[in-house]
C-alpha positions as CSV (number, residue, x, y, z in Angstrom):
1,M,-18.2,0.1,2.1
2,A,-19.0,-1.5,-1.1
3,A,-19.0,-0.3,-4.6
4,T,-19.4,3.5,-3.9
5,G,-16.5,4.5,-6.0
6,V,-13.7,5.4,-3.5
7,V,-10.6,5.7,-5.6
8,E,-8.1,7.0,-2.8
9,L,-7.9,6.8,0.8
10,L,-5.7,9.4,2.8
11,P,-4.6,9.5,6.4
12,V,-6.8,12.5,6.9
13,D,-9.8,10.2,6.1
14,F,-9.1,8.4,9.4
15,V,-8.2,11.3,11.9
16,R,-10.1,11.1,15.2
17,M,-11.4,7.7,14.3
18,R,-11.0,4.9,16.8
19,A,-12.0,2.0,14.5
20,R,-11.3,-1.4,15.2
21,R,-12.3,-2.8,12.0
22,V,-12.1,-1.2,8.3
23,V,-13.6,-2.9,5.4
24,F,-13.3,-1.6,1.8
25,T,-14.5,-3.8,-1.0
26,E,-15.0,-3.4,-4.7
27,H,-13.5,-0.2,-5.0
28,Q,-10.7,1.2,-7.4
29,L,-8.1,2.3,-4.9
30,G,-5.1,1.1,-6.9
31,A,-2.5,2.5,-4.7
32,M,-2.1,3.6,-0.9
33,S,0.6,5.5,1.0
34,D,2.8,4.4,3.8
35,T,0.6,6.4,6.2
36,T,-2.9,5.8,4.8
37,F,-4.1,3.8,8.1
38,S,-1.6,5.3,10.5
39,P,-4.2,7.6,12.4
40,L,-6.0,4.4,13.4
41,G,-2.8,3.3,15.1
42,N,-3.2,0.8,18.0
43,H,-7.0,0.9,17.8
44,L,-7.4,-1.1,14.3
45,T,-7.5,-5.1,14.8
46,S,-9.1,-5.8,11.5
47,L,-8.3,-4.5,7.8
48,I,-10.2,-5.9,4.8
49,L,-9.4,-4.5,1.3
50,G,-11.1,-6.8,-1.1
51,A,-11.3,-6.4,-4.8
52,C,-9.8,-2.8,-4.6
53,A,-7.5,-3.0,-7.7
54,I,-4.5,-2.7,-5.3
55,K,-1.4,-3.2,-7.2
56,S,1.3,-2.7,-4.7
57,L,1.9,-2.7,-1.0
58,P,3.5,0.4,0.5
59,A,6.6,-1.0,2.5
60,R,5.5,0.7,5.7
61,L,1.7,0.5,5.6
62,L,1.3,-1.6,8.7
63,V,4.0,-0.2,10.9
64,D,1.6,2.0,13.1
65,L,-1.1,-0.8,13.2
66,T,0.6,-2.8,16.0
67,Q,-2.6,-4.4,17.3
68,L,-3.8,-5.9,13.6
69,T,-5.0,-9.4,14.1
70,A,-6.6,-9.9,10.6
71,L,-5.5,-8.4,7.4
72,H,-7.5,-9.3,4.3
73,L,-6.3,-8.3,0.9
74,W,-8.1,-10.6,-1.4
75,S,-8.8,-10.3,-5.1
76,N,-6.4,-7.4,-5.9
77,H,-3.4,-7.2,-8.2
78,V,-0.6,-7.5,-5.7
79,R,2.5,-9.1,-7.3
80,V,5.0,-8.7,-4.4
81,I,5.0,-8.5,-0.7
82,P,7.6,-6.0,0.4
83,S,10.5,-6.9,2.5
84,N,9.8,-6.4,6.1
85,F,6.1,-5.7,5.3
86,F,5.1,-7.5,8.6
87,V,7.8,-6.1,10.8
88,A,5.2,-4.5,13.2
89,S,2.6,-7.1,12.9
90,A,3.5,-9.6,15.7
91,E,-0.2,-9.9,16.7
92,L,-1.5,-10.9,13.0
93,R,-3.3,-14.0,13.3
94,E,-5.1,-14.0,9.6
95,L,-3.6,-13.3,6.3
96,S,-5.8,-13.7,3.3
97,M,-4.3,-12.9,0.0
98,W,-6.1,-15.0,-2.3
99,G,-6.8,-13.8,-5.9
100,N,-3.8,-11.7,-6.2
101,R,-0.7,-12.1,-8.7
102,L,1.8,-13.3,-6.3
103,Q,4.3,-15.5,-7.9
104,A,6.7,-16.2,-5.2
105,V,6.8,-16.1,-1.3
106,H,10.3,-15.0,-0.6
107,N,12.7,-15.9,2.2
108,R,11.7,-14.3,5.3
109,T,8.5,-12.9,4.2
110,F,6.4,-14.0,7.2
111,L,9.1,-14.2,9.8
112,G,8.1,-12.2,13.0
113,L,4.6,-13.4,12.8
114,P,4.3,-15.9,15.9
115,R,0.6,-15.9,16.2
116,L,-0.3,-16.4,12.5
117,R,-2.8,-19.3,12.4
118,L,-4.4,-18.8,8.8
119,L,-2.4,-18.0,5.6
120,D,-4.8,-18.1,2.4
121,L,-2.7,-17.7,-0.7
122,D,-5.3,-19.4,-3.1
123,R,-5.5,-18.3,-6.6
124,N,-1.9,-16.9,-7.0
125,R,0.7,-17.9,-9.2
126,I,3.1,-19.1,-6.6
127,S,4.9,-22.3,-7.4
128,T,6.8,-23.2,-4.2
129,P,7.4,-21.2,-1.1
130,Q,11.2,-20.7,-0.6
131,R,12.9,-22.1,2.6
132,G,12.8,-19.8,5.4
133,S,9.5,-18.1,4.3
134,S,8.2,-18.4,8.1
135,D,9.3,-19.0,11.4
136,A,11.6,-22.1,11.9
137,D,9.2,-24.0,14.2
138,T,6.3,-23.6,11.8
139,R,5.4,-26.1,9.3
140,W,3.7,-25.3,5.8
141,Q,0.8,-27.6,4.7
142,Y,-0.6,-27.3,1.3
143,R,-4.1,-28.3,0.4
144,S,-4.9,-29.1,-3.4
145,K,-8.5,-28.5,-4.4
146,L,-8.6,-32.1,-5.5
147,S,-7.1,-33.6,-2.2
148,S,-9.2,-34.8,0.6
149,S,-10.6,-32.2,3.2
150,S,-7.9,-33.6,5.7
151,S,-5.9,-30.5,6.8
152,S,-2.9,-32.8,7.0
153,S,-2.8,-34.0,3.3
154,V,0.1,-32.6,1.6
155,A,-0.2,-31.8,-2.1
156,N,2.6,-32.7,-4.4
157,A,4.6,-29.7,-6.2
158,S,2.4,-30.1,-9.5
159,S,-0.9,-29.7,-7.8
160,A,-2.7,-26.5,-7.7
161,R,-2.0,-24.7,-4.5
162,T,-5.2,-23.5,-2.7
163,V,-4.6,-22.7,1.0
164,A,-1.2,-22.5,2.8
165,S,-2.2,-23.1,6.5
166,L,0.4,-22.5,9.0
167,S,0.2,-24.7,12.0
168,S,2.5,-24.7,15.1
169,D,3.2,-26.8,17.8
170,R,3.5,-23.9,20.1
171,D,0.8,-23.1,22.7
172,Q,-1.3,-20.1,21.7
């Protein structure tokens, strides 16, 4: 749904739905409750809320979405990812939060995401991720807009951050 003027999403909006993918772009949602998508439970695999003016993420928004593999929250106004936000998101493979207002990636933010393969934090205000932001056997790699297209190039700390891709030596 694009640009139809949706300003609020309630759990009742999703009752009796078995949607695997929900896409809302260019709305003025602003805020959601912890249970907004709970009725979709283990059916939902992809949630895309782009350019929806979301300012904060309810701490338990994803708790009932145990089969979620893709979460795209691009071009919003999110400043903080709540502690334990991904506690029930072990299946998550893609996380796109580009174009938000994140200033830091706190310790342990992405712990518990063993399948995460794509993490896009472009166009945020993050200077450097803190140690312990992800699983111990995962390496952070940064690519700068000005660097070569090689995914193994590591930009220095003063370069503009574009994509943080998580790569792991583990088998999928």
